[in-house]
C-alpha positions in Angstrom: 0.0 0.0 0.0 3.1 2.3 0.4 3.5 2.7 -3.4 -0.2 3.0 -4.4 -0.7 5.7 -7.1 -4.1 7.1 -8.1 -5.4 9.7 -10.6 -8.3 11.9 -9.5 -10.4 14.6 -11.3 -12.0 17.5 -9.5 -13.1 21.2 -9.9 -9.7 22.3 -8.5 -6.3 20.9 -7.9 -6.7 21.2 -4.1 -10.0 19.3 -4.2 -8.5 16.6 -6.3 -5.5 16.2 -3.9 -7.9 16.1 -0.9 -10.0 13.4 -2.5 -7.0 11.4 -3.4 -5.6 11.6 0.1 -8.9 10.5 1.6 -8.9 7.5 -0.7 -5.3 6.6 0.3 -6.1 7.1 3.9 -3.5 9.9 4.3 -4.0 13.0 6.4 -0.6 14.7 5.9 0.5 16.0 2.5 4.1 15.2 3.3 3.2 11.6 3.0 2.3 11.8 -0.6 3.9 12.8 -3.9 1.6 15.0 -6.0 1.8 15.4 -9.8 -0.5 17.9 -11.5 -1.5 16.4 -14.9 -3.7 19.3 -16.0 -5.1 22.5 -14.4 -8.9 23.2 -14.4 -10.3 25.1 -17.4 -13.3 27.4 -16.9 -16.1 27.0 -19.4 -18.5 29.6 -20.8 -21.5 30.2 -18.4 -20.7 26.9 -16.6 -20.5 24.8 -19.8 -17.5 23.3 -21.6 -15.2 23.5 -18.7 -12.6 20.9 -17.7 -11.7 19.5 -14.3 -8.2 19.5 -12.8 -6.4 16.1 -13.0 -3.8 15.1 -10.4 -1.8 11.9 -9.8 -1.1 11.2 -6.2 1.3 8.6 -4.9 1.7 7.5 -1.4 5.3 7.6 -0.2 7.0 4.5 1.2 6.5 4.0 4.9 10.2 3.4 5.4 11.2 6.8 4.0 8.6 8.5 6.2 9.8 6.7 9.4 13.4 7.5 8.5 12.6 11.2 8.0 10.8 11.3 11.4 13.7 9.5 13.2 16.3 11.8 11.7 14.3 14.7 12.8 14.0 13.5 16.4 17.7 12.4 16.6 19.0 15.6 15.3 21.6 17.0 17.7 22.0 20.7 18.2 24.8 22.3 16.3 27.5 24.1 18.2 27.2 27.9 18.0 30.0 30.1 16.8 32.1 31.6 19.6 31.1 35.1 18.7 27.3 34.2 18.8 25.4 36.2 21.4 22.3 34.8 22.9 19.5 37.4 22.3 17.7 36.4 25.5 20.9 37.0 27.5 21.4 40.3 25.7 17.9 41.5 26.6 18.3 40.3 30.2 21.5 42.2 30.5 19.9 45.4 29.1 21.9 45.3 25.9 22.0 48.0 23.4 18.9 46.8 21.5 17.3 44.8 24.3 13.7 45.6 25.1 13.5 48.1 22.2 10.8 47.7 19.6 11.5 48.4 16.0 9.8 51.5 14.6 7.7 49.4 12.2 6.5 47.0 15.0 5.5 50.0 17.2 3.4 51.4 14.4 1.6 48.1 14.0 0.7 47.9 17.7 -1.9 49.6 19.7 -1.4 50.7 23.3 -1.5 47.6 25.5 0.3 45.4 23.0 -2.6 44.6 20.7 -1.7 44.5 17.0 -3.5 46.8 14.6 -4.8 45.4 11.3 -3.2 47.2 8.4 -5.9 48.3 5.9 -5.0 47.8 2.3 -6.9 49.5 -0.5 -7.9 47.3 -3.4 -6.6 48.9 -6.6 -8.8 48.9 -9.7 -6.6 47.6 -12.5 -9.3 47.7 -15.2 -8.3 49.7 -18.3 -10.4 52.3 -20.0 -11.4 50.6 -23.2 -12.3 52.6 -26.3 -15.9 52.5 -27.7 -14.7 50.1 -30.4 -13.1 47.8 -27.9 -16.2 47.8 -25.7 -18.3 47.0 -28.8 -16.0 44.0 -29.5 -16.4 42.7 -25.9 -20.1 43.1 -26.1 -20.4 41.3 -29.5 -18.1 38.4 -28.4 -20.1 37.9 -25.2 -23.5 37.8 -26.9 -22.2 35.5 -29.7 -21.1 33.1 -26.9 -24.5 33.5 -25.2 -26.4 32.7 -28.4 -24.2 29.6 -28.9 -24.7 28.6 -25.2 -28.5 28.8 -25.8 -28.0 26.4 -28.7 -29.5 28.8 -31.2 -28.6 30.0 -34.6 -28.2 33.8 -34.9 -25.8 36.6 -35.6 -24.7 39.6 -33.5 -23.9 43.0 -35.0 -22.8 46.2 -33.2 -22.8 49.8 -34.2 -21.8 53.0 -32.4 -24.2 56.0 -32.5 -23.7 59.1 -30.3 -21.4 57.2 -27.8 -24.1 54.5 -27.5 -23.3 50.9 -28.5 -26.2 49.6 -30.6 -26.5 45.8 -30.6 -28.7 43.7 -32.8 -29.1 40.0 -32.2 -30.8 38.6 -35.3 -32.1 35.2 -36.4 -35.4 33.4 -36.3 -34.4 31.2 -33.4 -33.3 34.1 -31.3 -36.9 34.9 -30.5 -36.5 32.5 -27.6 -34.2 35.1 -26.0 -36.9 37.7 -25.8 -39.3 36.3 -23.2 -42.7 37.5 -22.1 -42.9 41.3 -22.7 -39.1 41.2 -23.3 -38.3 40.0 -19.8 -35.5 37.7 -20.9 -34.2 40.4 -23.2 -34.1 42.9 -20.3 -32.2 40.3 -18.2 -29.7 39.7 -21.0 -29.2 43.5 -21.3 -28.3 43.8 -17.6 -26.0 40.8 -17.9 -24.2 42.3 -20.9 -23.7 45.6 -19.0 -22.3 43.7 -16.0 -19.8 41.8 -18.2 -18.7 44.9 -19.9 -18.1 46.6 -16.5 -15.7 43.8 -15.7 -13.4 44.7 -18.5 -13.5 48.5 -18.5 -13.7 51.3 -15.8 -15.9 53.6 -17.8 -18.5 51.9 -19.9 -20.8 53.2 -22.7 -24.6 52.9 -22.8 -25.9 49.8 -24.5 -29.0 49.6 -26.6 -29.9 45.9 -27.2 -32.4 44.5 -29.6 -33.1 40.8 -30.0 -35.1 39.4 -33.0 -36.4 42.9 -33.7 -38.4 43.0 -30.5 -37.4 46.5 -29.4 -38.5 48.0 -32.7 -41.8 46.2 -32.8 -42.4 47.2 -29.2 -41.6 50.8 -29.9 -44.0 51.0 -32.8 -46.8 49.2 -30.9 -46.4 51.6 -27.9 -46.4 54.6 -30.2 -49.7 53.6 -31.7 -51.1 52.9 -28.2 -49.9 56.3 -26.9 -51.6 58.1 -29.9 -54.9 56.4 -29.1 -54.7 57.5 -25.5 -53.8 61.0 -26.4 -56.7 61.2 -28.7 -59.0 60.0 -25.9 -57.5 62.7 -23.6 -58.1 65.5 -26.1 -61.8 64.4 -26.3 -62.5 63.6 -22.7 -59.9 65.5 -20.7 -58.6 64.4 -17.3 -55.7 62.0 -16.7 -54.8 58.5 -17.8 -52.5 56.3 -15.7 -50.7 53.6 -17.6 -49.4 50.2 -16.4 -45.8 50.0 -15.0 -43.2 50.0 -17.7 -39.5 49.8 -18.2 -37.5 53.0 -18.7 -37.3 52.4 -22.5 -41.1 51.9 -22.8 -41.8 55.0 -20.7 -39.6 57.1 -22.9 -41.7 56.1 -26.0 -44.8 57.3 -24.2 -43.1 60.6 -23.1 -41.9 61.2 -26.7 -45.4 60.6 -28.1 -46.9 63.0 -25.5 -44.2 65.6 -26.2 -45.2 65.7 -29.9 -48.7 67.0 -28.9 -49.3 70.5 -27.6 -51.4 70.7 -24.5 -50.6 67.1 -23.4 -48.3 66.5 -20.4 -46.6 63.3 -19.2 -44.8 62.4 -16.0 -43.6 59.3 -14.2 -44.6 58.2 -10.8 -43.9 55.2 -8.5 -40.7 53.3 -7.7 -39.0 50.8 -10.0 -40.0 48.3 -11.1 -43.5 49.6 -10.5 -42.8 53.0 -12.1 -45.5 54.2 -14.5 -46.5 57.1 -16.8 -49.4 59.5 -16.3 -50.9 61.4 -19.2 -52.9 64.5 -18.7 -54.3 67.4 -20.6 -52.7 70.7 -19.5 -51.1 73.6 -21.2 -47.6 72.6 -19.9 -45.9 69.6 -21.5 -43.0 68.0 -19.6 -41.1 64.8 -19.8 -39.7 63.2 -16.7 -37.9 59.9 -16.1 
């Protein structure tokens, strides 16, 4: 059993070594020889990754006993004649005895308690250009489409410091969700990924399977109908809660009509638009 060698796979090298030691019945790493065959490889969104592979061999019991015996039988080495015992020097009140170094004194509080040094975490993210941010966005969404198992293409364009992203393809409709809920989640995920690569990030306008354009046209028609109703009946109309993008479509439609005002109320995600007939038109987000 002294020369048993096993190969183990796990999410990390440490986990693989620990599993191998448990199988060999060993609790001390000094009793085994470890060979890392391959390091773990992270996959995309948890898919396509590879585990770490290690080969662990139990050392011969004789060599372990000899090492322990040599350690116990080790005799103290004679000290040089000019060696001065620090404890004796402190007891005699030597030159440096009893004095604390300046750095040690700074690390300690009154009463001998050590202070924890606070270290600031530096932000080493670069400031990517708009083109570089667009490339990161496109590559991430292309990988996301592939991870979904769908066929589609991703194109990016920059307009007024805004990254315009279009995910096109018949199958990509599955990435829209009810009332664009999945698209909104993908939009937030894309922003989060971009923030990991760059300090200052541009705004992203994401459309999947043409949903955003269809939604904008439908809301514009709906807003025109409500405005016509207001002009005939007066009063106010409170709409259902909407996303910021949808609310902007309603505000834009109201702003195109003189004597119609729009404003937002409520807290996200229950924020909604109110249309009213007044002589003062305002848009508020």
